[in-house]
Backbone bond lengths (Angstrom), bond angles and torsions (degrees), N, CA, C in turn:
res aa  C-N    CA-C-N  psi(-1)  N-CA   C-N-CA  omega(-1)  CA-C   N-CA-C  phi
1 M - - - 1.468 - - 1.523 110.88 -
2 R 1.329 116.89 -42.32 1.448 121.03 -178.83 1.520 110.68 -113.80
3 T 1.325 116.07 159.91 1.455 120.39 178.00 1.522 109.95 -79.36
4 V 1.321 115.78 158.48 1.451 120.13 174.62 1.519 108.90 -76.32
5 G 1.326 115.79 163.29 1.449 119.54 -179.11 1.517 111.87 -73.97
6 F 1.332 116.09 142.74 1.446 122.03 177.11 1.527 108.91 -95.13
7 V 1.323 116.70 135.69 1.458 121.89 174.14 1.516 107.05 -113.36
8 L 1.328 116.40 110.09 1.458 121.85 -178.20 1.519 109.40 -102.48
9 P 1.346 118.22 114.83 1.458 120.22 178.79 1.524 110.77 -76.69
10 T 1.315 116.41 175.05 1.455 120.37 172.26 1.527 108.30 -66.58
11 T 1.331 116.67 163.78 1.461 120.08 -178.44 1.527 111.26 -61.81
12 D 1.339 117.44 -44.78 1.463 119.40 178.26 1.526 110.78 -71.18
13 G 1.351 117.62 -31.01 1.453 120.66 176.95 1.523 111.89 -65.50
14 L 1.343 117.02 -37.06 1.451 120.00 177.44 1.528 110.78 -65.14
15 C 1.340 116.96 -40.60 1.467 119.85 177.87 1.523 110.57 -61.24
16 T 1.324 117.07 -40.17 1.461 120.42 177.74 1.520 111.17 -62.97
17 H 1.334 116.21 -42.90 1.465 120.64 179.00 1.533 110.67 -63.28
18 L 1.335 117.59 -45.13 1.452 120.92 179.30 1.519 111.30 -65.39
19 D 1.326 116.97 -33.95 1.464 121.19 176.48 1.528 110.00 -59.85
20 D 1.327 116.37 -44.21 1.470 120.77 177.82 1.530 110.77 -63.34
21 V 1.337 116.96 -39.12 1.464 120.30 179.95 1.526 110.88 -63.30
22 V 1.328 116.92 -44.65 1.459 120.73 -179.11 1.526 110.49 -65.69
23 I 1.327 117.28 -39.72 1.466 120.31 177.46 1.524 110.62 -61.67
24 R 1.335 116.66 -42.37 1.454 119.70 179.71 1.527 111.15 -65.55
25 L 1.332 116.95 -42.07 1.457 120.15 178.12 1.524 111.47 -62.96
26 S 1.321 116.07 -38.62 1.459 119.98 178.50 1.521 111.21 -65.60
27 A 1.351 116.33 -40.39 1.464 119.75 178.53 1.519 110.92 -65.33
28 E 1.338 117.16 -39.36 1.459 120.08 177.99 1.523 111.45 -65.91
29 A 1.336 116.11 -36.04 1.462 119.39 178.45 1.528 110.99 -67.45
30 C 1.324 116.36 -38.45 1.459 119.92 178.73 1.522 111.52 -66.08
31 A 1.322 116.34 -31.80 1.460 120.30 -178.67 1.525 112.61 -80.20
32 D 1.320 117.53 -11.16 1.457 121.58 -178.44 1.523 108.84 -99.10
33 P 1.338 118.66 110.84 1.468 120.18 -178.19 1.522 113.19 -65.64
34 A 1.323 117.46 -17.28 1.466 119.86 -179.51 1.520 112.45 -82.04
35 T 1.329 116.40 -8.26 1.471 120.07 -178.38 1.516 109.72 -88.42
36 E 1.311 115.95 118.56 1.468 120.09 -177.21 1.522 111.85 -77.53
37 A 1.342 116.98 -33.39 1.475 120.44 -174.85 1.513 110.81 -96.95
38 A 1.337 116.94 37.99 1.462 120.11 -178.56 1.522 110.61 -60.56
39 G 1.321 115.40 132.69 1.452 120.88 178.25 1.513 114.48 85.31
40 D 1.330 118.28 -3.74 1.454 121.23 -177.26 1.521 112.53 -99.65
41 I 1.328 118.63 10.57 1.453 121.45 -178.02 1.527 109.80 -78.56
42 G 1.306 116.52 129.00 1.459 122.06 178.01 1.514 109.37 -166.89
43 A 1.315 116.56 166.80 1.467 120.20 -178.63 1.521 109.06 -164.14
44 T 1.317 114.97 163.13 1.459 121.25 170.32 1.521 108.23 -113.98
45 C 1.316 116.38 162.90 1.466 119.90 -175.79 1.526 109.58 -151.95
46 L 1.310 115.27 144.21 1.465 122.58 171.02 1.519 107.00 -134.68
47 Y 1.331 116.32 124.84 1.471 121.39 -174.72 1.518 108.29 -126.20
48 A 1.331 116.29 128.28 1.461 121.55 -177.72 1.521 110.04 -130.98
49 V 1.336 116.31 140.54 1.461 123.26 175.29 1.523 108.15 -129.71
50 H 1.332 116.74 124.31 1.465 121.23 -179.54 1.520 109.77 -111.47
51 D 1.324 116.28 130.61 1.456 122.66 177.02 1.527 108.04 -101.04
52 P 1.347 119.04 111.00 1.456 120.52 -177.06 1.521 113.88 -71.50
53 V 1.337 117.46 -10.84 1.458 120.31 178.52 1.530 110.40 -86.49
54 S 1.323 116.64 -54.24 1.469 120.45 179.18 1.519 112.26 -81.49
55 R 1.345 116.89 -14.76 1.466 124.50 -177.72 1.518 111.88 64.53
56 Q 1.317 117.20 23.01 1.458 121.86 176.81 1.521 110.25 -96.36
57 C 1.324 115.50 140.85 1.453 122.13 175.92 1.525 108.06 -118.00
58 T 1.324 116.62 123.60 1.456 122.57 -179.89 1.520 108.51 -107.26
59 L 1.336 116.15 128.05 1.457 120.64 -176.39 1.528 110.31 -132.13
60 A 1.313 115.62 150.49 1.463 123.14 171.90 1.516 107.59 -143.17
61 R 1.314 116.77 147.07 1.459 119.43 -179.23 1.519 111.19 -134.66
62 A 1.316 113.80 152.00 1.468 121.03 177.75 1.517 107.65 -125.67
63 G 1.314 115.75 89.87 1.455 121.16 178.07 1.520 115.09 68.81
64 H 1.322 117.89 12.35 1.462 121.76 -175.59 1.521 110.55 -92.80
65 V 1.334 115.87 159.41 1.459 120.74 176.51 1.527 109.72 -67.83
66 L 1.331 115.53 153.84 1.460 120.62 -177.11 1.526 111.37 -68.53
67 P 1.325 118.09 139.88 1.467 120.19 175.65 1.527 110.42 -77.06
68 A 1.313 115.16 163.97 1.465 121.13 177.30 1.521 108.95 -117.95
69 V 1.323 115.21 154.97 1.454 120.50 176.03 1.515 108.60 -134.53
70 V 1.335 115.39 134.56 1.459 121.92 176.31 1.519 107.11 -104.83
71 R 1.325 116.83 115.11 1.455 121.70 -179.13 1.526 110.36 -74.11
72 P 1.333 116.86 162.43 1.474 119.17 178.46 1.528 113.77 -58.78
73 D 1.351 117.51 -23.93 1.463 118.66 178.57 1.522 112.64 -81.91
74 G 1.341 117.89 0.04 1.452 121.47 175.88 1.513 115.32 97.86
75 T 1.324 118.63 -6.99 1.453 120.65 178.74 1.528 110.02 -76.66
76 A 1.329 115.91 140.93 1.460 122.02 -179.15 1.527 108.76 -120.03
77 D 1.324 116.00 125.75 1.465 121.53 -178.57 1.522 109.40 -137.13
78 L 1.330 114.84 160.23 1.451 120.77 171.92 1.520 109.23 -86.86
79 L 1.327 117.40 143.07 1.456 122.18 175.41 1.524 108.64 -85.14
80 D 1.306 116.26 127.05 1.458 121.71 -175.40 1.521 109.55 -83.67
81 L 1.332 116.87 94.68 1.462 122.08 -178.48 1.520 110.38 -100.82
82 P 1.332 117.70 150.20 1.466 119.85 169.98 1.522 109.55 -57.20
83 P 1.337 118.57 142.77 1.467 120.47 -170.13 1.516 114.55 -62.43
84 G 1.320 119.34 -60.88 1.457 120.98 -176.61 1.518 111.26 74.63
85 P 1.335 118.90 135.39 1.466 121.74 -179.38 1.517 111.43 -76.87
86 P 1.325 118.26 157.94 1.471 120.03 173.70 1.521 111.01 -61.06
87 L 1.313 116.59 155.85 1.456 121.39 179.11 1.527 110.20 -67.67
88 G 1.330 115.53 137.14 1.451 120.61 177.18 1.510 114.97 110.76
89 L 1.336 117.62 -11.00 1.465 119.82 179.16 1.520 111.28 -78.36
90 G 1.347 116.53 -42.36 1.461 120.66 176.75 1.514 113.39 77.68
91 G 1.344 115.26 146.69 1.453 121.40 174.13 1.512 116.12 80.08
92 L 1.325 118.91 -2.15 1.455 122.15 -178.38 1.532 109.34 -112.07
93 P 1.338 117.75 141.88 1.467 119.92 -174.85 1.522 112.54 -80.57
94 F 1.317 114.54 158.46 1.459 122.45 172.21 1.531 108.17 -115.20
95 E 1.307 116.14 150.52 1.467 120.82 -176.48 1.516 109.85 -133.71
96 A 1.319 116.18 138.01 1.458 121.88 179.48 1.528 110.28 -100.31
97 A 1.311 115.67 159.63 1.464 122.23 176.90 1.526 108.40 -137.14
98 E 1.325 115.95 147.92 1.464 121.68 -178.54 1.530 110.04 -114.80
99 F 1.323 115.37 141.45 1.456 122.02 -179.95 1.529 108.96 -135.49
100 D 1.318 116.33 141.83 1.452 122.07 173.61 1.528 108.51 -87.63
101 L 1.324 116.35 120.13 1.459 121.14 -179.51 1.520 108.94 -114.24
102 S 1.307 116.04 121.33 1.455 120.81 177.76 1.523 110.01 -66.03
103 E 1.327 115.47 154.22 1.457 119.55 178.41 1.525 109.80 -60.10
104 G 1.327 115.74 136.52 1.452 120.40 -178.89 1.508 114.26 90.80
105 S 1.342 117.96 0.70 1.460 120.25 174.72 1.527 109.08 -70.22
106 V 1.326 116.38 151.91 1.467 121.74 178.57 1.521 108.49 -115.03
107 L 1.314 115.63 121.32 1.459 121.85 178.17 1.521 108.45 -96.14
108 A 1.323 116.79 127.21 1.465 122.38 -177.70 1.524 109.48 -112.61
109 L 1.339 115.91 116.14 1.457 122.60 175.84 1.525 107.55 -112.14
110 Y 1.314 117.28 136.72 1.461 120.09 -173.59 1.525 109.75 -157.01
111 T 1.328 115.63 160.32 1.452 121.44 172.44 1.529 108.99 -87.16
112 D 1.324 116.28 178.82 1.462 118.20 -179.22 1.525 112.46 -79.60
113 G 1.356 116.85 -5.68 1.457 119.47 179.09 1.520 114.77 -56.15
114 P 1.349 118.76 -46.63 1.472 118.71 -178.32 1.530 114.34 -67.77
115 I 1.314 119.01 -25.14 1.472 119.80 -174.48 1.515 112.82 -101.62
116 E 1.337 118.15 -8.68 1.460 121.60 176.20 1.522 108.62 -107.64
117 A 1.318 116.52 126.50 1.458 121.47 179.17 1.521 109.11 -150.26
118 R 1.312 115.51 165.02 1.464 119.68 -178.11 1.522 112.30 -69.73
119 D 1.341 116.88 -27.53 1.455 119.47 -174.47 1.529 113.97 -95.30
120 H 1.353 118.79 0.38 1.461 119.68 176.41 1.528 109.35 -156.93
121 D 1.344 115.79 157.68 1.462 120.27 179.69 1.529 109.91 -85.53
122 V 1.339 115.33 -179.91 1.459 120.01 -175.48 1.522 111.41 -65.31
123 E 1.329 117.80 -42.57 1.466 120.42 -179.37 1.520 111.28 -60.15
124 A 1.315 116.62 -41.91 1.467 119.37 177.76 1.524 110.42 -66.49
125 G 1.329 117.22 -36.95 1.454 120.51 177.90 1.515 112.12 -64.82
126 V 1.346 117.24 -40.76 1.460 120.82 178.45 1.524 110.53 -65.52
127 A 1.334 116.92 -42.49 1.469 120.59 179.25 1.529 110.78 -61.89
128 L 1.333 116.37 -41.27 1.461 119.74 179.13 1.529 110.67 -68.10
129 L 1.329 116.79 -38.92 1.463 120.08 177.73 1.517 111.13 -60.54
130 R 1.325 118.05 -46.92 1.464 121.32 178.89 1.523 110.66 -60.74
131 Q 1.328 116.49 -40.37 1.464 120.17 -179.63 1.524 111.23 -63.73
132 V 1.326 116.92 -42.09 1.462 120.20 -178.58 1.523 110.79 -71.35
133 L 1.346 117.12 -40.57 1.462 119.90 179.85 1.528 111.87 -62.42
134 A 1.318 117.23 -30.97 1.461 121.15 -178.00 1.521 113.28 -77.00
135 Q 1.327 117.27 -11.68 1.461 119.57 -179.20 1.529 110.45 -73.90
136 P 1.330 118.19 136.70 1.474 120.44 177.73 1.527 110.82 -61.23
137 A 1.320 115.66 143.14 1.459 120.80 179.82 1.526 108.51 -148.18
138 P 1.331 118.11 150.58 1.473 120.39 -178.11 1.521 113.70 -71.50
139 S 1.340 118.06 -19.96 1.457 121.01 -177.65 1.518 109.48 -157.62
140 L 1.333 115.44 166.02 1.461 119.75 176.01 1.529 110.95 -66.54
141 Q 1.324 116.94 -34.90 1.462 119.66 177.52 1.515 110.84 -62.34
142 A 1.331 116.37 -39.73 1.460 119.68 177.88 1.523 111.09 -64.06
143 T 1.342 116.72 -38.55 1.461 119.91 176.83 1.527 110.89 -63.49
144 C 1.338 116.65 -43.00 1.465 120.28 177.74 1.525 110.47 -59.36
145 D 1.324 117.51 -44.38 1.466 120.70 179.67 1.525 111.02 -61.92
146 T 1.331 116.66 -39.76 1.460 120.41 -179.84 1.524 110.69 -66.65
147 V 1.330 117.21 -40.72 1.468 120.88 178.45 1.524 110.24 -61.50
148 V 1.326 117.05 -45.57 1.464 120.97 -179.47 1.524 110.74 -61.49
149 Q 1.325 117.09 -44.34 1.459 120.38 -179.23 1.522 112.00 -66.09
150 A 1.342 117.12 -34.39 1.458 120.10 -175.05 1.534 113.21 -83.09
151 L 1.334 117.09 -35.13 1.451 119.39 -171.33 1.522 114.73 -102.68
152 L 1.317 118.47 -20.57 1.461 119.61 -175.69 1.517 110.88 -105.60
153 P 1.289 116.80 142.08 1.477 119.71 177.65 1.519 110.86 -67.92
154 T 1.317 114.79 164.30 1.458 119.26 -178.55 1.524 112.06 -70.71
155 D 1.338 117.07 -28.64 1.455 118.98 177.85 1.522 110.35 -83.37
156 R 1.302 117.52 -173.53 1.457 122.63 -176.43 1.524 110.30 -65.03
157 P 1.371 119.55 127.61 1.474 121.36 179.07 1.523 110.80 -61.14
158 H 1.331 116.16 148.22 1.463 120.83 -178.77 1.522 112.12 -80.51
159 D 1.338 117.57 -8.02 1.462 120.71 -178.73 1.532 108.99 -141.34
160 D 1.339 115.18 160.08 1.464 118.98 176.16 1.523 110.33 -61.96
161 V 1.317 116.17 145.60 1.464 121.75 -176.80 1.518 109.37 -127.13
162 A 1.331 115.72 127.99 1.463 121.23 174.16 1.526 108.28 -140.05
163 L 1.309 116.72 135.72 1.461 122.86 179.15 1.522 108.60 -140.53
164 L 1.321 116.19 125.84 1.461 121.97 179.67 1.516 108.69 -126.80
165 L 1.327 116.80 123.19 1.457 122.57 176.60 1.517 109.13 -113.80
166 A 1.329 116.85 134.22 1.469 121.73 -179.98 1.523 108.74 -136.65
167 R 1.332 115.96 126.96 1.467 120.89 177.82 1.526 109.21 -94.68
168 T 1.329 116.44 130.19 1.455 120.59 -176.24 1.520 110.91 -76.24
169 H 1.318 114.58 145.26 1.464 123.15 178.77 1.526 107.56 -125.15
170 A 1.303 117.49 132.11 1.468 121.69 -178.94 1.517 110.26 -110.04
171 L 1.326 115.32 145.52 1.459 121.99 177.03 1.523 108.84 -103.99
172 G 1.325 116.64 123.98 1.452 121.35 -179.29 1.517 112.65 -80.56
173 D 1.327 115.24 -178.55 1.467 120.96 -176.86 1.528 112.34 -61.89
174 R 1.315 118.30 -28.59 1.463 119.43 -178.01 1.528 112.25 -72.68
175 H 1.326 116.93 -11.02 1.464 121.14 178.56 1.524 113.15 -104.25
176 V 1.322 117.47 -5.06 1.468 120.65 -172.42 1.523 109.99 -133.26
177 A 1.325 115.94 139.04 1.470 122.14 172.56 1.520 107.66 -136.77
178 S 1.329 117.20 135.19 1.467 120.58 -177.88 1.519 109.89 -140.08
179 W 1.342 114.71 152.39 1.453 121.83 179.94 1.528 109.32 -141.55
180 D 1.327 116.64 137.91 1.466 122.67 171.06 1.523 107.97 -89.09
181 L 1.333 116.18 130.32 1.461 121.57 -175.23 1.521 111.05 -117.24
182 D 1.332 115.55 143.95 1.456 120.91 172.27 1.528 109.63 -78.34
183 A 1.321 115.66 154.10 1.471 120.49 178.37 1.525 109.57 -80.01
184 D 1.319 115.81 61.24 1.454 122.95 -176.10 1.530 108.28 -136.79
185 P 1.335 118.53 128.80 1.470 120.14 -178.69 1.513 114.51 -55.73
186 V 1.342 118.04 -24.08 1.454 119.78 179.77 1.525 111.56 -64.67
187 C 1.332 116.85 -20.42 1.462 120.63 -179.02 1.527 112.47 -73.09
188 V 1.317 117.39 -15.55 1.460 120.09 -177.67 1.521 110.67 -64.78
189 S 1.315 117.70 -48.37 1.466 120.26 179.65 1.522 111.29 -65.53
190 R 1.334 116.50 -35.29 1.468 119.73 177.33 1.527 110.07 -65.46
191 A 1.339 116.33 -39.40 1.467 119.91 178.71 1.527 110.55 -64.00
192 R 1.324 117.79 -39.68 1.465 120.51 178.03 1.523 110.82 -61.73
193 S 1.316 116.95 -41.39 1.469 120.29 -179.90 1.526 110.97 -65.71
194 D 1.327 116.29 -42.33 1.469 119.80 178.58 1.526 110.84 -62.46
195 V 1.330 116.20 -40.71 1.456 120.59 179.89 1.525 110.51 -65.60
196 A 1.319 117.44 -41.79 1.466 120.72 -179.95 1.528 111.01 -60.92
197 R 1.328 116.78 -43.01 1.471 119.98 179.02 1.526 110.86 -64.63
198 Q 1.338 116.16 -40.78 1.464 118.91 -178.45 1.523 111.39 -67.31
199 L 1.322 117.04 -40.87 1.458 119.49 177.57 1.525 111.28 -63.43
200 G 1.326 116.50 -36.25 1.457 119.85 176.19 1.512 112.19 -61.94
201 S 1.334 117.02 -40.60 1.466 120.07 179.43 1.520 111.96 -69.27
202 W 1.333 117.26 -25.29 1.464 121.26 176.67 1.528 112.56 -89.76
203 G 1.313 117.46 -3.11 1.452 120.50 -178.34 1.516 113.39 73.01
204 L 1.332 116.84 30.36 1.466 121.55 -177.41 1.525 110.73 -114.89
205 Q 1.322 116.90 41.34 1.457 120.40 -178.33 1.524 112.17 -60.11
206 E 1.340 117.84 -28.92 1.458 119.92 -177.98 1.535 112.33 -67.84
207 L 1.336 116.77 -16.72 1.465 120.81 178.68 1.526 112.39 -97.56
208 Q 1.315 117.17 3.58 1.461 120.17 -171.58 1.525 112.38 -61.58
209 F 1.326 117.79 -49.80 1.458 119.89 -175.61 1.525 111.21 -59.49
210 T 1.334 116.44 -50.02 1.463 120.06 -176.72 1.521 111.45 -66.04
211 T 1.325 117.30 -41.75 1.459 119.98 -178.66 1.522 110.76 -66.91
212 E 1.322 117.68 -41.78 1.461 119.97 177.50 1.531 110.89 -60.86
213 L 1.324 117.00 -40.06 1.457 120.56 178.71 1.528 110.76 -63.15
214 M 1.328 117.08 -45.60 1.462 120.11 179.48 1.524 111.29 -64.46
215 V 1.327 116.64 -42.57 1.458 120.49 178.47 1.525 110.64 -60.94
216 S 1.329 117.01 -42.96 1.462 120.38 179.34 1.520 111.36 -58.16
217 E 1.326 116.66 -46.02 1.460 120.45 -177.08 1.521 111.42 -69.43
218 L 1.328 117.87 -44.23 1.457 120.76 -177.00 1.533 111.92 -68.55
219 V 1.333 116.41 -42.11 1.462 119.41 178.92 1.528 110.75 -67.75
220 T 1.325 117.08 -40.70 1.465 120.09 178.11 1.518 111.24 -61.52
221 N 1.329 117.63 -42.48 1.462 120.73 177.68 1.524 111.39 -62.09
222 A 1.342 116.46 -40.97 1.464 119.78 179.90 1.524 111.33 -65.01
223 I 1.337 117.34 -37.62 1.467 121.13 179.28 1.523 110.58 -70.01
224 R 1.338 117.13 -42.09 1.464 120.91 -175.61 1.522 112.99 -75.34
225 Y 1.330 116.18 -43.16 1.461 119.65 -169.59 1.524 114.16 -115.45
226 G 1.326 117.39 -9.10 1.450 119.95 -179.00 1.514 112.39 -101.94
227 R 1.321 115.26 -162.49 1.462 122.00 179.88 1.522 108.81 -136.87
228 P 1.333 116.64 145.68 1.462 118.57 176.14 1.535 110.21 -69.29
229 P 1.341 117.18 156.57 1.468 126.85 4.72 1.523 112.46 -76.06
230 I 1.337 114.66 153.08 1.463 122.41 178.62 1.528 107.69 -120.22
231 R 1.314 115.31 129.88 1.466 120.01 -178.74 1.522 110.02 -131.57
232 L 1.311 114.84 138.39 1.461 122.48 176.59 1.523 108.11 -111.23
233 R 1.339 115.56 134.50 1.465 119.57 -179.66 1.522 110.14 -138.55
234 L 1.338 115.72 133.68 1.461 122.64 172.72 1.525 108.62 -111.00
235 I 1.332 115.70 135.63 1.458 121.36 178.20 1.522 107.98 -126.71
236 H 1.315 115.75 123.10 1.469 120.60 179.06 1.513 108.76 -113.57
237 D 1.330 115.16 105.76 1.461 121.04 177.08 1.513 107.54 -131.85
238 R 1.333 118.18 -115.00 1.459 120.32 175.70 1.526 111.29 -72.53
239 A 1.313 116.91 -21.87 1.458 123.54 175.29 1.531 106.87 -143.86
240 L 1.317 116.47 176.94 1.456 121.22 177.31 1.523 108.11 -99.71
241 M 1.322 116.18 122.79 1.457 122.05 -179.40 1.517 109.41 -112.33
242 C 1.325 115.90 130.59 1.464 122.68 175.56 1.518 108.16 -113.34
243 E 1.332 117.56 125.73 1.458 122.53 -178.06 1.519 109.90 -128.35
244 V 1.340 115.84 137.17 1.455 121.60 174.77 1.522 107.89 -128.31
245 F 1.314 115.73 120.09 1.463 122.11 -179.65 1.521 110.17 -104.50
246 D 1.347 116.16 142.05 1.462 120.97 167.86 1.516 108.34 -144.48
247 A 1.313 117.64 165.43 1.453 122.72 -171.12 1.516 114.10 -82.48
248 S 1.323 118.99 -0.80 1.459 121.39 177.64 1.527 109.93 -84.09
249 S 1.328 117.04 143.93 1.459 121.30 179.20 1.525 112.92 -95.41
250 T 1.337 117.79 2.11 1.463 121.44 -178.59 1.523 109.97 -70.95
251 T 1.331 116.35 128.50 1.457 121.36 -179.33 1.526 110.38 -84.01
252 P 1.326 118.98 126.18 1.474 120.16 177.23 1.518 111.16 -69.74
253 H 1.327 116.35 147.77 1.453 121.40 -178.25 1.520 110.35 -119.16
254 L 1.312 114.62 138.90 1.459 120.70 177.58 1.526 109.43 -79.90
255 R 1.333 116.91 132.50 1.460 120.37 177.85 1.525 108.87 -149.77
256 R 1.317 114.84 162.12 1.460 120.77 174.88 1.520 109.01 -96.58
257 A 1.315 116.96 122.00 1.458 120.96 -179.58 1.524 110.35 -76.29
258 R 1.324 116.03 145.50 1.464 120.48 175.00 1.528 109.29 -69.50
259 T 1.324 115.20 157.40 1.466 119.44 -178.75 1.512 111.88 -63.73
260 S 1.344 118.19 -24.83 1.461 121.19 -179.55 1.525 112.86 -83.96
261 E 1.350 117.78 -8.22 1.459 120.79 -177.89 1.522 110.55 -90.26
262 E 1.339 114.93 139.32 1.463 119.91 -179.72 1.517 111.87 -81.78
263 G 1.322 116.85 -29.78 1.459 120.71 -178.56 1.519 111.23 -117.55
264 G 1.348 114.83 -165.41 1.448 120.25 176.56 1.517 115.27 90.65
265 R 1.346 117.94 5.61 1.457 120.78 -177.12 1.524 113.27 -106.88
266 G 1.331 117.04 -3.50 1.460 120.16 -173.29 1.511 113.81 -60.61
267 L 1.327 117.11 -54.04 1.456 119.72 -178.41 1.523 111.80 -67.82
268 F 1.327 116.74 -29.76 1.466 120.03 176.03 1.528 110.24 -63.66
269 L 1.329 117.06 -41.60 1.466 120.46 177.80 1.529 110.63 -65.32
270 V 1.327 116.51 -41.77 1.466 119.79 178.45 1.522 110.19 -59.99
271 A 1.336 116.90 -43.44 1.462 120.76 -179.88 1.520 111.89 -63.56
272 Q 1.331 117.38 -33.47 1.452 120.84 179.97 1.527 112.22 -75.94
273 L 1.310 116.99 -33.31 1.458 120.81 -175.32 1.526 113.26 -87.78
274 A 1.324 117.03 -28.19 1.464 120.81 -173.99 1.523 111.22 -86.00
275 E 1.323 115.28 148.09 1.461 120.85 172.87 1.528 109.37 -67.66
276 H 1.331 115.87 -44.76 1.462 123.04 174.43 1.519 106.78 -142.48
277 W 1.316 117.04 155.56 1.460 121.06 174.89 1.515 108.18 -154.57
278 G 1.329 116.38 163.71 1.451 118.94 179.34 1.514 111.95 176.36
279 T 1.320 114.73 -172.29 1.456 123.05 -179.47 1.522 108.95 -125.90
280 R 1.319 116.20 132.75 1.461 122.04 178.86 1.530 108.39 -119.40
281 H 1.319 116.65 119.73 1.461 120.66 -176.96 1.530 111.14 -91.43
282 A 1.320 114.93 146.98 1.457 122.73 174.15 1.523 108.02 -121.52
283 R 1.324 116.39 -179.89 1.465 118.98 178.89 1.523 110.77 -59.84
284 Q 1.298 116.54 -37.44 1.456 121.82 175.59 1.525 108.33 -130.76
285 G 1.318 115.68 111.49 1.449 119.71 176.38 1.521 113.28 95.29
286 K 1.312 114.71 -173.54 1.463 121.75 -176.91 1.520 109.39 -148.54
287 T 1.306 115.80 163.39 1.459 123.25 174.73 1.524 108.25 -126.29
288 V 1.323 116.54 123.73 1.464 121.53 172.78 1.523 106.68 -97.79
289 W 1.316 116.43 124.07 1.458 120.88 -174.25 1.526 111.31 -124.40
290 A 1.315 114.78 154.84 1.464 121.21 177.16 1.524 107.41 -143.41
291 E 1.314 115.57 134.17 1.464 122.05 -178.43 1.516 109.57 -110.11
292 L 1.321 115.96 131.93 1.461 121.82 -179.01 1.516 108.78 -124.41
293 S 1.313 116.30 119.63 1.456 121.14 178.25 1.514 109.67 -79.40
294 E 1.325 116.13 142.04 1.460 120.09 177.14 1.522 111.06 -65.21
295 K 1.332 117.87 -22.52 1.460 121.20 178.07 1.522 111.13 -69.70
296 E 1.351 115.98 -21.57 1.449 119.39 -177.85 1.526 112.45 -75.16
297 S 1.333 116.70 -15.19 1.464 119.55 -171.37 1.527 112.63 -62.60
298 A 1.337 117.48 -26.39 1.465 120.16 -177.58 1.528 112.40 -66.02
299 G 1.336 116.95 -24.59 1.460 119.44 -176.51 1.495 113.99 -105.56
300 L 1.326 118.37 16.12 1.450 120.85 -174.18 1.521 113.72 -87.25
301 A 1.318 117.08 -12.53 1.462 118.72 -177.46 1.523 111.98 -61.71
302 A 1.339 116.98 -24.71 1.468 120.06 -178.74 1.511 111.78 -66.66
303 W 1.324 117.82 -16.81 1.457 121.09 -178.60 1.520 112.92 -94.30
304 D 1.325 117.75 2.45 1.455 119.77 -174.81 1.521 112.62 -65.90
305 G 1.320 117.57 -16.83 1.463 118.89 -179.53 1.504 114.20 -88.10
306 L 1.325 117.99 1.13 1.470 119.80 -178.70 1.521 111.06 -69.31
């Protein structure tokens, strides 16, 4: 009925995980005598996470070309990221970098296919890419078409080509509410009251019972098993998002409590009530989040007996 929880690592942590995956695949290929390209497995990676509330974009790369960003004023620049080795080398660290992106910025992620060609070197390709990205266009699709026409030859490209453009969207104060909480169980009831008032101001009274229940469980878990500081945040956009941050990096696990146990059911209830839920790790601490669709409110009466 419900989705499983998502565990999102840090950007550099994901590169490390993928590095291990590529190394394992390469070792398996070497052990298989039927594999002709044994030992030749490798890849590059660029991973970006954008927070529409803080407007920060965190990126890490593993041997990949630098991404570009087009600012709202029309200037196009490359983001200066730490290099990072290609995936599959092993034993080398990856490093993430954070950038403040104004609302309406366009982030351009691409392979080296568009900037490498027989008639120009990489530097010339990057300069041409920045020039084309800076040109006004009615849509992102139109920009993609212009890039393809300007940078790729008319015949079949000699390398794979991928281009992804994403325009950043920011959420203002009217869409976000946050509270700093003490590591004290008495704060749980106060958090429920704050959430109820905020939902009332957003006109989401029908979600009050379920959201208060999720907030109670998530905040209680953060107080019992996490470390301060503890922060609660509600985000109302296309759906209602509830987030609880604490300074511990331990990932909570979903389990079924025995009938003789008094606790252990909190995250299970969150998983049942939420449309999606998961854990998002940062350099210090983690955020456990749960998303509740307004369409779900019609079926929530069945939980009133909890």
